[in-house]
ROKOL-609418 format. One record per residue (C-alpha): residue in three letters; chain; residue number from 1; x, y, z. Coordinates in Angstrom, 1 decimal. Layout:
<recs>
(rec ALA A NUM (X Y Z)) ...
</recs>
This chain:
<recs>
(rec UNK A 1 (203.0 96.8 31.7)) (rec UNK A 2 (199.2 95.8 30.8)) (rec UNK A 3 (199.0 93.2 33.2)) (rec UNK A 4 (200.3 95.5 36.2)) (rec UNK A 5 (197.7 98.0 35.6)) (rec UNK A 6 (195.0 95.3 35.6)) (rec UNK A 7 (196.6 94.0 38.8)) (rec UNK A 8 (197.0 97.4 40.4)) (rec UNK A 9 (193.1 98.0 39.6)) (rec UNK A 10 (192.5 94.6 41.1)) (rec UNK A 11 (194.2 95.4 44.3)) (rec UNK A 12 (192.7 99.0 44.7)) (rec UNK A 13 (189.2 97.5 44.6)) (rec UNK A 14 (190.0 94.9 47.0)) (rec UNK A 15 (191.5 97.6 49.2)) (rec UNK A 16 (188.2 99.9 48.9)) (rec UNK A 17 (185.9 96.8 49.8)) (rec UNK A 18 (187.7 96.3 53.0)) (rec UNK A 19 (187.7 100.0 53.9)) (rec UNK A 20 (183.6 99.8 52.9)) (rec UNK A 21 (183.5 96.6 54.9)) (rec UNK A 22 (185.3 97.9 58.1)) (rec UNK A 23 (183.2 101.0 57.9)) (rec UNK A 24 (179.7 98.9 57.8)) (rec UNK A 25 (180.7 97.0 60.9)) (rec UNK A 26 (183.3 99.3 63.0)) (rec UNK A 27 (181.7 102.8 61.8)) (rec UNK A 28 (179.8 105.5 63.5)) (rec UNK A 29 (176.8 104.0 65.2)) (rec UNK A 30 (175.1 107.2 66.5)) (rec UNK A 31 (172.1 108.3 65.0)) (rec UNK A 32 (172.2 111.3 62.7)) (rec UNK A 33 (171.4 114.6 64.9)) (rec UNK A 34 (168.5 115.2 62.8)) (rec UNK A 35 (166.4 111.8 62.7)) (rec UNK A 36 (163.3 112.2 64.1)) (rec UNK A 37 (161.4 109.0 65.7)) (rec UNK A 38 (158.2 108.2 65.4)) (rec UNK A 39 (156.4 106.7 68.5)) (rec UNK A 40 (153.0 105.5 67.9)) (rec UNK A 41 (150.7 106.0 70.6)) (rec UNK A 42 (147.2 105.3 71.8)) (rec UNK A 43 (144.6 107.8 71.1)) (rec UNK A 44 (142.9 109.3 74.1)) (rec UNK A 45 (139.3 108.1 74.7)) (rec UNK A 46 (136.9 110.8 73.9)) (rec UNK A 47 (134.9 112.9 76.8)) (rec UNK A 48 (131.2 112.9 76.5)) (rec UNK A 49 (130.2 115.7 78.5)) (rec UNK A 50 (126.3 114.2 78.6)) (rec UNK A 51 (124.4 111.2 79.8)) (rec UNK A 52 (121.1 109.8 78.6)) (rec UNK A 53 (118.4 109.0 81.4)) (rec UNK A 54 (115.0 107.2 80.6)) (rec UNK A 55 (111.8 107.7 82.3)) (rec UNK A 56 (109.1 105.3 82.0)) (rec UNK A 57 (105.4 106.6 81.6)) (rec UNK A 58 (106.2 110.2 82.1)) (rec UNK A 59 (103.8 112.4 83.8)) (rec UNK A 60 (105.2 116.1 84.9)) (rec UNK A 61 (108.4 117.2 85.7)) (rec UNK A 62 (107.2 119.2 88.4)) (rec UNK A 63 (108.7 117.3 91.4)) (rec UNK A 64 (105.6 118.2 93.4)) (rec UNK A 65 (103.0 116.8 90.9)) (rec UNK A 66 (104.9 114.0 89.9)) (rec UNK A 67 (104.0 110.6 90.9)) (rec UNK A 68 (106.9 109.2 88.9)) (rec UNK A 69 (110.0 107.4 90.8)) (rec UNK A 70 (112.1 108.1 87.6)) (rec UNK A 71 (111.0 111.8 87.9)) (rec UNK A 72 (111.8 111.8 91.9)) (rec UNK A 73 (115.1 110.5 91.0)) (rec UNK A 74 (116.3 113.0 88.4)) (rec UNK A 75 (114.4 116.1 90.3)) (rec UNK A 76 (117.1 115.6 93.0)) (rec UNK A 77 (119.5 117.5 90.0)) (rec UNK A 78 (117.2 120.4 89.3)) (rec UNK A 79 (115.4 121.1 92.7)) (rec UNK A 80 (116.8 121.5 96.2)) (rec UNK A 81 (115.3 120.7 99.8)) (rec UNK A 82 (115.8 122.7 103.0)) (rec UNK A 83 (118.1 119.4 104.0)) (rec UNK A 84 (119.4 117.0 102.6)) (rec UNK A 85 (120.5 113.1 103.2)) (rec UNK A 86 (123.7 111.7 102.9)) (rec UNK A 87 (125.4 108.1 101.5)) (rec UNK A 88 (125.0 107.3 105.4)) (rec UNK A 89 (121.5 108.7 105.6)) (rec UNK A 90 (122.8 111.3 107.7)) (rec UNK A 91 (121.1 114.6 107.6)) (rec UNK A 92 (123.1 117.4 105.9)) (rec UNK A 93 (122.3 121.1 105.3)) (rec UNK A 94 (121.3 122.4 101.8)) (rec UNK A 95 (119.0 125.4 101.2)) (rec UNK A 96 (119.1 126.1 104.9)) (rec UNK A 97 (122.1 127.0 106.3)) (rec UNK A 98 (120.5 126.2 110.0)) (rec UNK A 99 (118.1 124.6 111.5)) (rec UNK A 100 (117.1 124.7 114.9)) (rec UNK A 101 (113.9 122.9 117.3)) (rec UNK A 102 (113.0 125.6 119.6)) (rec UNK A 103 (110.2 123.6 121.2)) (rec UNK A 104 (108.9 120.0 120.9)) (rec UNK A 105 (106.5 121.4 118.2)) (rec UNK A 106 (108.5 124.2 116.5)) (rec UNK A 107 (111.3 124.3 114.1)) (rec UNK A 108 (113.3 127.6 112.9)) (rec UNK A 109 (115.4 127.5 109.6)) (rec UNK A 110 (117.5 130.3 108.3)) (rec UNK A 111 (118.1 130.1 104.7)) (rec UNK A 112 (121.4 130.4 102.9)) (rec UNK A 113 (121.5 134.1 101.6)) (rec UNK A 114 (123.3 133.2 98.3)) (rec UNK A 115 (120.8 131.4 96.6)) (rec UNK A 116 (119.2 132.3 93.2)) (rec UNK A 117 (116.7 130.8 91.2)) (rec UNK A 118 (117.7 129.7 87.9)) (rec UNK A 119 (115.5 132.9 86.3)) (rec UNK A 120 (117.8 135.2 88.5)) (rec UNK A 121 (115.5 135.7 91.6)) (rec UNK A 122 (116.6 134.9 95.2)) (rec UNK A 123 (115.5 132.3 97.3)) (rec UNK A 124 (113.4 133.8 100.1)) (rec UNK A 125 (111.2 132.0 103.2)) (rec UNK A 126 (108.3 133.0 101.2)) (rec UNK A 127 (109.0 130.1 98.7)) (rec UNK A 128 (109.4 127.5 101.6)) (rec UNK A 129 (105.9 129.1 102.7)) (rec UNK A 130 (104.6 128.8 99.1)) (rec UNK A 131 (105.7 125.2 98.7)) (rec UNK A 132 (104.6 123.6 102.2)) (rec UNK A 133 (101.0 125.0 101.7)) (rec UNK A 134 (101.1 123.4 97.9)) (rec UNK A 135 (101.8 120.3 99.8)) (rec UNK A 136 (99.5 120.5 102.0)) (rec UNK A 137 (96.7 121.3 99.3)) (rec UNK A 138 (94.4 118.1 98.9)) (rec UNK A 139 (94.1 119.4 95.1)) (rec UNK A 140 (97.8 118.9 94.7)) (rec UNK A 141 (98.0 115.7 96.0)) (rec UNK A 142 (101.4 115.4 96.0)) (rec UNK A 143 (103.6 112.4 97.2)) (rec UNK A 144 (105.4 114.7 99.7)) (rec UNK A 145 (102.1 115.8 101.5)) (rec UNK A 146 (103.1 112.8 103.9)) (rec UNK A 147 (106.2 115.2 105.0)) (rec UNK A 148 (104.1 118.0 105.9)) (rec UNK A 149 (101.1 116.1 107.3)) (rec UNK A 150 (101.4 117.7 111.0)) (rec UNK A 151 (102.3 121.1 109.7)) (rec UNK A 152 (99.8 123.8 111.0)) (rec UNK A 153 (101.3 126.9 110.0)) (rec UNK A 154 (104.5 128.1 108.7)) (rec UNK A 155 (105.6 131.9 109.9)) (rec UNK A 156 (107.7 134.1 107.8)) (rec UNK A 157 (110.1 136.0 109.9)) (rec UNK A 158 (112.0 137.6 107.5)) (rec UNK A 159 (113.2 136.9 103.8)) (rec UNK A 160 (115.8 134.4 105.2)) (rec UNK A 161 (114.2 132.9 108.3)) (rec UNK A 162 (111.1 131.0 108.6)) (rec UNK A 163 (109.2 129.2 112.0)) (rec UNK A 164 (107.2 125.8 111.1)) (rec UNK A 165 (104.9 124.7 113.6)) (rec UNK A 166 (103.2 121.1 114.3)) (rec UNK A 167 (100.5 119.9 116.1)) (rec UNK A 168 (102.7 117.2 117.7)) (rec UNK A 169 (106.3 116.3 118.5)) (rec UNK A 170 (107.5 114.3 115.6)) (rec UNK A 171 (110.5 112.1 116.2)) (rec UNK A 172 (113.1 113.2 113.8)) (rec UNK A 173 (110.9 116.0 111.9)) (rec UNK A 174 (114.0 117.3 109.8)) (rec UNK A 175 (113.8 114.2 108.2)) (rec UNK A 176 (110.6 115.6 106.6)) (rec UNK A 177 (112.0 118.7 105.2)) (rec UNK A 178 (114.0 117.1 102.3)) (rec UNK A 179 (111.1 117.9 100.0)) (rec UNK A 180 (112.1 120.1 97.0)) (rec UNK A 181 (111.2 123.8 97.2)) (rec UNK A 182 (109.8 125.4 94.3)) (rec UNK A 183 (109.6 129.1 93.3)) (rec UNK A 184 (106.7 131.5 94.5)) (rec UNK A 185 (107.3 134.0 92.1)) (rec UNK A 186 (107.4 131.9 89.1)) (rec UNK A 187 (103.9 130.3 89.8)) (rec UNK A 188 (102.7 133.4 91.2)) (rec UNK A 189 (99.1 134.0 89.7)) (rec UNK A 190 (99.0 130.7 87.8)) (rec UNK A 191 (97.5 127.8 87.8)) (rec UNK A 192 (99.9 125.3 89.9)) (rec UNK A 193 (98.3 122.2 88.4)) (rec UNK A 194 (97.3 123.2 84.7)) (rec UNK A 195 (99.9 125.9 84.0)) (rec UNK A 196 (102.0 125.7 80.9)) (rec UNK A 197 (105.2 126.8 83.2)) (rec UNK A 198 (104.8 123.0 84.6)) (rec UNK A 199 (106.9 122.3 81.3)) (rec UNK A 200 (110.0 124.3 82.4)) (rec UNK A 201 (110.0 124.7 86.1)) (rec UNK A 202 (113.0 126.6 87.8)) (rec UNK A 203 (114.8 125.2 90.8)) (rec UNK A 204 (118.0 126.2 92.7)) (rec UNK A 205 (120.1 123.1 91.8)) (rec UNK A 206 (123.0 121.9 89.7)) (rec UNK A 207 (121.0 121.6 86.2)) (rec UNK A 208 (117.8 123.3 84.7)) (rec UNK A 209 (115.1 121.9 82.7)) (rec UNK A 210 (115.0 123.4 79.1)) (rec UNK A 211 (112.9 121.9 76.1)) (rec UNK A 212 (114.4 121.1 72.9)) (rec UNK A 213 (111.9 119.8 70.3)) (rec UNK A 214 (109.6 119.2 73.2)) (rec UNK A 215 (112.3 116.8 74.9)) (rec UNK A 216 (113.4 117.3 78.3)) (rec UNK A 217 (117.4 118.2 78.5)) (rec UNK A 218 (118.6 119.6 81.6)) (rec UNK A 219 (121.7 121.7 81.2)) (rec UNK A 220 (124.4 122.7 83.7)) (rec UNK A 221 (123.2 125.9 85.8)) (rec UNK A 222 (126.3 127.9 85.7)) (rec UNK A 223 (124.9 130.2 88.2)) (rec UNK A 224 (124.3 127.5 90.6)) (rec UNK A 225 (125.3 128.7 94.3)) (rec UNK A 226 (127.4 125.4 95.3)) (rec UNK A 227 (129.5 126.0 91.8)) (rec UNK A 228 (132.2 127.2 93.9)) (rec UNK A 229 (132.5 124.0 96.1)) (rec UNK A 230 (131.8 121.0 93.7)) (rec UNK A 231 (132.9 121.1 90.1)) (rec UNK A 232 (130.0 119.6 87.3)) (rec UNK A 233 (131.6 117.5 84.1)) (rec UNK A 234 (128.8 117.2 82.4)) (rec UNK A 235 (126.8 119.8 80.5)) (rec UNK A 236 (123.8 118.0 79.5)) (rec UNK A 237 (121.4 115.2 80.7)) (rec UNK A 238 (118.6 114.1 78.0)) (rec UNK A 239 (115.7 112.7 79.6)) (rec UNK A 240 (114.4 109.5 77.3)) (rec UNK A 241 (110.6 108.9 77.7)) (rec UNK A 242 (109.7 105.3 77.4)) (rec UNK A 243 (106.2 103.6 77.9)) (rec UNK A 244 (107.6 100.4 79.8)) (rec UNK A 245 (110.9 99.0 81.1)) (rec UNK A 246 (110.7 96.4 78.3)) (rec UNK A 247 (111.7 99.4 76.3)) (rec UNK A 248 (114.3 100.4 78.5)) (rec UNK A 249 (115.9 97.3 79.0)) (rec UNK A 250 (116.0 97.2 74.9)) (rec UNK A 251 (117.2 100.8 74.5)) (rec UNK A 252 (120.1 100.4 77.0)) (rec UNK A 253 (121.3 97.2 75.3)) (rec UNK A 254 (121.8 98.7 72.2)) (rec UNK A 255 (123.3 101.8 73.7)) (rec UNK A 256 (120.9 104.4 73.8)) (rec UNK A 257 (120.4 104.9 77.5)) (rec UNK A 258 (123.3 104.9 80.0)) (rec UNK A 259 (121.7 104.0 83.5)) (rec UNK A 260 (118.7 102.7 84.7)) (rec UNK A 261 (117.4 101.7 88.3)) (rec UNK A 262 (115.5 98.2 88.9)) (rec UNK A 263 (113.9 96.2 91.7)) (rec UNK A 264 (113.3 93.6 89.2)) (rec UNK A 265 (114.9 89.8 90.7)) (rec UNK A 266 (115.2 89.0 87.0)) (rec UNK A 267 (117.1 91.4 85.3)) (rec UNK A 268 (119.8 89.6 83.9)) (rec UNK A 269 (117.2 87.9 81.8)) (rec UNK A 270 (116.1 90.7 80.0)) (rec UNK A 271 (119.9 92.4 79.4)) (rec UNK A 272 (122.0 89.4 80.0)) (rec UNK A 273 (124.7 89.1 81.9)) (rec UNK A 274 (127.6 90.9 80.6)) (rec UNK A 275 (128.5 94.2 79.0)) (rec UNK A 276 (127.3 96.6 82.0)) (rec UNK A 277 (128.2 97.6 85.5)) (rec UNK A 278 (125.6 97.2 88.5)) (rec UNK A 279 (125.8 99.0 92.1)) (rec UNK A 280 (123.1 97.0 94.3)) (rec UNK A 281 (121.8 98.9 97.1)) (rec UNK A 282 (119.5 97.9 100.3)) (rec UNK A 283 (116.0 99.0 99.4)) (rec UNK A 284 (113.5 100.4 102.0)) (rec UNK A 285 (110.8 97.5 102.6)) (rec UNK A 286 (111.6 95.3 105.2)) (rec UNK A 287 (109.8 92.1 106.7)) (rec UNK A 288 (109.9 91.2 110.2)) (rec UNK A 289 (108.1 89.2 112.7)) (rec UNK A 290 (106.5 90.7 115.5)) (rec UNK A 291 (105.7 88.7 118.6)) (rec UNK A 292 (103.2 89.3 121.6)) (rec UNK A 293 (105.2 89.8 124.2)) (rec UNK A 294 (102.2 89.9 126.4)) (rec UNK A 295 (101.6 86.3 124.9)) (rec UNK A 296 (101.8 83.5 128.1)) (rec UNK A 297 (104.5 81.7 126.0)) (rec UNK A 298 (106.1 84.8 124.1)) (rec UNK A 299 (106.4 86.8 127.5)) (rec UNK A 300 (109.6 84.3 128.0)) (rec UNK A 301 (112.4 86.1 126.2)) (rec UNK A 302 (114.1 82.6 126.0)) (rec UNK A 303 (111.8 81.6 123.9)) (rec UNK A 304 (112.0 84.3 121.3)) (rec UNK A 305 (115.6 83.9 121.4)) (rec UNK A 306 (115.3 80.3 120.5)) (rec UNK A 307 (113.0 81.0 117.6)) (rec UNK A 308 (115.3 83.4 116.4)) (rec UNK A 309 (118.4 81.0 116.3)) (rec UNK A 310 (115.6 78.4 114.7)) (rec UNK A 311 (114.6 80.8 111.4)) (rec UNK A 312 (117.0 80.3 108.5)) (rec UNK A 313 (116.7 83.7 107.0)) (rec UNK A 314 (119.4 82.6 104.1)) (rec UNK A 315 (117.3 79.8 103.1)) (rec UNK A 316 (114.2 82.0 103.1)) (rec UNK A 317 (116.1 84.3 100.9)) (rec UNK A 318 (117.1 81.6 98.4)) (rec UNK A 319 (114.2 79.5 98.7)) (rec UNK A 320 (112.0 82.0 97.9)) (rec UNK A 321 (113.2 85.3 96.6)) (rec UNK A 322 (116.0 83.7 94.5)) (rec UNK A 323 (119.1 84.9 96.5)) (rec UNK A 324 (118.3 88.5 95.5)) (rec UNK A 325 (117.1 90.2 99.0)) (rec UNK A 326 (119.3 91.0 101.5)) (rec UNK A 327 (118.9 89.3 104.9)) (rec UNK A 328 (118.6 91.6 107.7)) (rec UNK A 329 (119.1 91.7 111.5)) (rec UNK A 330 (118.0 95.3 112.3)) (rec UNK A 331 (116.4 98.2 110.8)) (rec UNK A 332 (119.2 100.1 110.1)) (rec UNK A 333 (121.0 97.8 108.1)) (rec UNK A 334 (120.0 99.6 105.3)) (rec UNK A 335 (123.1 101.8 105.6)) (rec UNK A 336 (122.2 104.3 108.7)) (rec UNK A 337 (125.1 105.7 110.1)) (rec UNK A 338 (123.8 105.1 113.6)) (rec UNK A 339 (124.2 101.1 113.0)) (rec UNK A 340 (127.9 100.9 113.8)) (rec UNK A 341 (130.1 98.0 115.3)) (rec UNK A 342 (127.6 96.8 117.6)) (rec UNK A 343 (125.8 94.4 115.1)) (rec UNK A 344 (122.9 92.3 115.6)) (rec UNK A 345 (123.7 88.8 114.7)) (rec UNK A 346 (120.9 85.8 115.4)) (rec UNK A 347 (122.6 83.1 112.9)) (rec UNK A 348 (120.4 80.0 112.2)) (rec UNK A 349 (121.6 77.7 114.7)) (rec UNK A 350 (119.5 74.5 116.1)) (rec UNK A 351 (122.0 73.5 118.5)) (rec UNK A 352 (121.9 77.3 120.2)) (rec UNK A 353 (117.8 77.3 120.0)) (rec UNK A 354 (117.7 73.7 121.6)) (rec UNK A 355 (120.0 74.8 124.9)) (rec UNK A 356 (118.6 78.2 125.1)) (rec UNK A 357 (115.4 76.0 125.9)) (rec UNK A 358 (116.7 73.5 127.8)) (rec UNK A 359 (118.6 75.9 130.2)) (rec UNK A 360 (115.1 78.1 130.7)) (rec UNK A 361 (113.6 74.6 131.9)) (rec UNK A 362 (112.0 73.1 128.7)) (rec UNK A 363 (111.6 69.6 128.2)) (rec UNK A 364 (111.5 67.6 124.8)) (rec UNK A 365 (108.7 65.2 125.1)) (rec UNK A 366 (106.8 63.3 122.1)) (rec UNK A 367 (108.6 66.1 119.4)) (rec UNK A 368 (107.1 69.1 121.2)) (rec UNK A 369 (108.5 71.1 124.3)) (rec UNK A 370 (107.3 71.9 127.2)) (rec UNK A 371 (107.1 72.8 130.4)) (rec UNK A 372 (105.1 72.9 133.8)) (rec UNK A 373 (104.2 76.5 135.2)) (rec UNK A 374 (101.6 76.9 138.5)) (rec UNK A 375 (100.5 72.7 138.3)) (rec UNK A 376 (99.4 73.1 134.3)) (rec UNK A 377 (101.9 71.7 131.2)) (rec UNK A 378 (102.6 74.8 128.6)) (rec UNK A 379 (103.5 73.4 125.2)) (rec UNK A 380 (105.1 75.1 122.5)) (rec UNK A 381 (102.2 75.4 120.0)) (rec UNK A 382 (102.0 79.4 118.6)) (rec UNK A 383 (100.1 80.8 115.9)) (rec UNK A 384 (101.4 82.6 113.3)) (rec UNK A 385 (99.3 85.1 111.2)) (rec UNK A 386 (100.1 86.3 107.3)) (rec UNK A 387 (98.5 88.0 105.0)) (rec UNK A 388 (96.6 85.6 102.5)) (rec UNK A 389 (96.7 87.8 99.3)) (rec UNK A 390 (100.7 88.1 99.9)) (rec UNK A 391 (101.9 84.9 98.3)) (rec UNK A 392 (105.8 85.8 98.8)) (rec UNK A 393 (104.8 86.0 102.9)) (rec UNK A 394 (102.5 83.0 102.8)) (rec UNK A 395 (105.9 81.0 101.0)) (rec UNK A 396 (107.7 82.7 103.9)) (rec UNK A 397 (105.3 81.7 106.6)) (rec UNK A 398 (105.4 78.0 105.8)) (rec UNK A 399 (109.3 78.1 105.6)) (rec UNK A 400 (109.3 79.9 109.2)) (rec UNK A 401 (106.7 76.9 109.9)) (rec UNK A 402 (109.0 74.0 108.7)) (rec UNK A 403 (111.8 75.4 110.8)) (rec UNK A 404 (110.2 75.6 113.9)) (rec UNK A 405 (108.5 72.3 113.8)) (rec UNK A 406 (112.1 70.8 112.8)) (rec UNK A 407 (112.9 72.5 116.4)) (rec UNK A 408 (109.8 71.0 118.3)) (rec UNK A 409 (107.6 73.9 118.0)) (rec UNK A 410 (104.1 73.4 116.8)) (rec UNK A 411 (103.0 76.2 114.6)) (rec UNK A 412 (99.7 77.0 113.1)) (rec UNK A 413 (99.8 79.4 110.1)) (rec UNK A 414 (96.3 81.4 110.2)) (rec UNK A 415 (95.9 82.9 106.2)) (rec UNK A 416 (94.1 86.1 107.1)) (rec UNK A 417 (92.4 88.2 104.6)) (rec UNK A 418 (93.1 91.8 104.2)) (rec UNK A 419 (90.1 92.9 106.5)) (rec UNK A 420 (91.2 90.5 109.4)) (rec UNK A 421 (94.6 91.0 108.9)) (rec UNK A 422 (94.3 94.6 109.4)) (rec UNK A 423 (92.1 93.7 112.8)) (rec UNK A 424 (95.1 91.4 113.7)) (rec UNK A 425 (97.4 94.3 113.7)) (rec UNK A 426 (95.1 96.5 115.5)) (rec UNK A 427 (94.2 94.5 118.0)) (rec UNK A 428 (97.5 92.6 118.4)) (rec UNK A 429 (95.9 89.1 118.9)) (rec UNK A 430 (98.4 87.3 117.9)) (rec UNK A 431 (101.4 85.0 119.1)) (rec UNK A 432 (103.2 86.1 116.3)) (rec UNK A 433 (102.9 88.0 113.0)) (rec UNK A 434 (104.6 88.0 109.6)) (rec UNK A 435 (104.6 91.7 108.4)) (rec UNK A 436 (106.5 94.7 107.0)) (rec UNK A 437 (107.1 98.7 106.7)) (rec UNK A 438 (108.4 100.7 104.4)) (rec UNK A 439 (111.2 102.0 106.5)) (rec UNK A 440 (111.8 105.8 106.7)) (rec UNK A 441 (115.1 107.7 106.1)) (rec UNK A 442 (114.7 108.9 109.5)) (rec UNK A 443 (116.4 106.7 112.6)) (rec UNK A 444 (113.0 106.7 114.0)) (rec UNK A 445 (112.6 103.5 116.3)) (rec UNK A 446 (109.0 104.3 117.7)) (rec UNK A 447 (107.2 101.5 115.5)) (rec UNK A 448 (109.1 99.0 117.2)) (rec UNK A 449 (109.9 100.2 120.5)) (rec UNK A 450 (107.5 103.2 121.1)) (rec UNK A 451 (103.8 103.1 123.1)) (rec UNK A 452 (101.6 101.0 121.2)) (rec UNK A 453 (104.5 99.1 119.3)) (rec UNK A 454 (103.4 96.0 117.2)) (rec UNK A 455 (105.1 93.6 119.8)) (rec UNK A 456 (103.5 94.8 123.3)) (rec UNK A 457 (107.0 95.1 124.2)) (rec UNK A 458 (107.5 97.4 127.0)) (rec UNK A 459 (110.9 98.4 128.4)) (rec UNK A 460 (111.2 101.2 130.9)) (rec UNK A 461 (114.7 101.6 129.5)) (rec UNK A 462 (113.7 101.3 126.0)) (rec UNK A 463 (111.0 103.8 126.5)) (rec UNK A 464 (113.5 106.3 128.1)) (rec UNK A 465 (116.1 106.4 125.3)) (rec UNK A 466 (113.1 106.5 122.6)) (rec UNK A 467 (111.7 109.7 124.2)) (rec UNK A 468 (115.3 111.0 124.7)) (rec UNK A 469 (116.9 110.3 121.0)) (rec UNK A 470 (114.1 112.8 119.6)) (rec UNK A 471 (116.0 116.1 121.1)) (rec UNK A 472 (119.4 114.7 120.8)) (rec UNK A 473 (121.5 116.4 118.0)) (rec UNK A 474 (124.9 115.6 119.2)) (rec UNK A 475 (125.9 112.7 116.9)) (rec UNK A 476 (128.1 111.1 119.1)) (rec UNK A 477 (125.8 111.2 122.1)) (rec UNK A 478 (123.2 109.8 119.7)) (rec UNK A 479 (125.1 106.8 118.7)) (rec UNK A 480 (125.7 105.8 122.5)) (rec UNK A 481 (121.7 106.0 122.8)) (rec UNK A 482 (121.1 103.8 119.9)) (rec UNK A 483 (124.0 101.8 121.0)) (rec UNK A 484 (122.2 101.1 124.0)) (rec UNK A 485 (118.9 100.1 122.5)) (rec UNK A 486 (120.3 97.9 120.3)) (rec UNK A 487 (121.6 96.0 123.4)) (rec UNK A 488 (118.4 95.4 124.7)) (rec UNK A 489 (117.0 94.6 121.6)) (rec UNK A 490 (119.8 91.9 121.1)) (rec UNK A 491 (118.8 90.8 124.6)) (rec UNK A 492 (115.1 91.0 124.4)) (rec UNK A 493 (114.2 90.1 120.7)) (rec UNK A 494 (110.9 91.3 120.4)) (rec UNK A 495 (110.7 91.1 116.7)) (rec UNK A 496 (112.8 88.9 114.2)) (rec UNK A 497 (114.0 90.9 111.4)) (rec UNK A 498 (114.2 88.7 108.3)) (rec UNK A 499 (115.3 90.5 104.7)) (rec UNK A 500 (114.8 93.8 102.8)) (rec UNK A 501 (114.5 94.3 99.1)) (rec UNK A 502 (117.4 95.0 96.8)) (rec UNK A 503 (117.7 97.5 94.3)) (rec UNK A 504 (119.8 98.1 91.4)) (rec UNK A 505 (121.9 100.7 89.6)) (rec UNK A 506 (122.3 99.2 86.0)) (rec UNK A 507 (124.6 101.4 84.0)) (rec UNK A 508 (127.1 101.4 80.6)) (rec UNK A 509 (130.7 100.8 81.0)) (rec UNK A 510 (131.3 103.7 79.1)) (rec UNK A 511 (130.0 105.9 82.1)) (rec UNK A 512 (132.5 106.5 84.3)) (rec UNK A 513 (133.0 108.4 87.8)) (rec UNK A 514 (132.1 108.0 91.5)) (rec UNK A 515 (128.7 106.0 91.5)) (rec UNK A 516 (127.3 105.4 94.6)) (rec UNK A 517 (123.7 105.1 94.7)) (rec UNK A 518 (121.4 104.4 98.0)) (rec UNK A 519 (117.7 104.2 98.4)) (rec UNK A 520 (117.4 108.0 98.6)) (rec UNK A 521 (119.4 109.4 95.6)) (rec UNK A 522 (121.0 107.7 93.0)) (rec UNK A 523 (123.1 110.6 92.0)) (rec UNK A 524 (125.5 111.4 95.0)) (rec UNK A 525 (128.6 112.6 93.4)) (rec UNK A 526 (127.5 113.3 89.7)) (rec UNK A 527 (129.8 115.9 89.5)) (rec UNK A 528 (132.4 113.7 88.8)) (rec UNK A 529 (130.5 111.7 86.0)) (rec UNK A 530 (131.5 111.3 82.2)) (rec UNK A 531 (131.0 109.4 79.3)) (rec UNK A 532 (133.7 107.8 77.3)) 
</recs>
């Protein structure tokens, strides 16, 4: 009997194990309704709504008084002009609602009627008159004095309208109206140069100047007149003062500032090559060769064309500027909207140069090109003037000499001292001169094609175009006229444009947004900027 009980117990245990195993294998696989799965997610990066900008050798935050390029860049965030310049160097309205050239020497400007200064006062025409008066004041000695040097009077027509009168017609004078407007009421009865109000002058712009423990902080202007059209993510911009660029480089490397601009050709030597972003853009320092088109030899456009093909611009930039400059074929290559699809391109091609000379009746004999004219033998022997105090340009002149002599053109370099060089430019008594210009923001090309130009170039069609474009505001027509001028240049080649300097905006990997600097303004689209 006892053995039967043990047997039954054993059978029950076996059955229980079988049932349990079946449950484990075939049982309900659905998760309990009350079970919650935990999913790990990456934490969203923190959005930081301030940035830190360096200023080297700070003088004053007043943009009319400051001689500091860093301040001029920053001032565009606080103070605004009548007219602005966009990323393509096209003029656009800012504080002005409209402008008109009423005569060759008179401009009427209407102000927006909803603009307030950051102290609550309304912008008026008197503020514009006050600003121009200060710019013309020799004691103020503003960097913007050049913009108004031909202004002889400013008439206040009403609170929102002014007339600006010039002493002569200035091509594209509207591009001069890009200086910051200052508040008349804020500085009324104050010594403009020495007043303590210069520590926090009011503007009309996106940010306003404040002081925190003697440190300058730009804070978002909640009452900015253009807030309804543009958002601003940044709430504050800290202005950090440094004594030299070495301090700026060190501060950037350890993360104490977020961006800086430089023209240095060796920036990698100071901050390394990784861990940051850059945006490069053309500067305004343009070097070029001016031919004397009245010269016995260089009056021949085919010779000028051949020389253009014989000069290796890329080699010049690589050998002398470590590849850190841009080659340039026309003044508008810095980004001007008028330089469209009709590009100038005289790439280095020694065979093209030889063919042009041969087709024009020149023969290559005894390592030089010669031609008989009026029973006289003319040889391609040219003088090239360069300023001896500019070491880089002297090196460029030597490079050009080697290139032209490789073609078979003998070149004598005249290394003139400063006073001699100035006389060469004034008298234009050279075959060729290596020179440079600080390219204006406006599309004015009178330096190259107008009266008394550096190349003694006289082309009636070009002369007419230069006069016509001064009074054209229609963009399509303006492009057509400049397209015609570019075609004349490509055919005649009175100049050889060589290269222009390169500028770089260096910024932290943590600085995000649409960053599109050019030489006029590094803060385009700053409304989208933020840090992580």
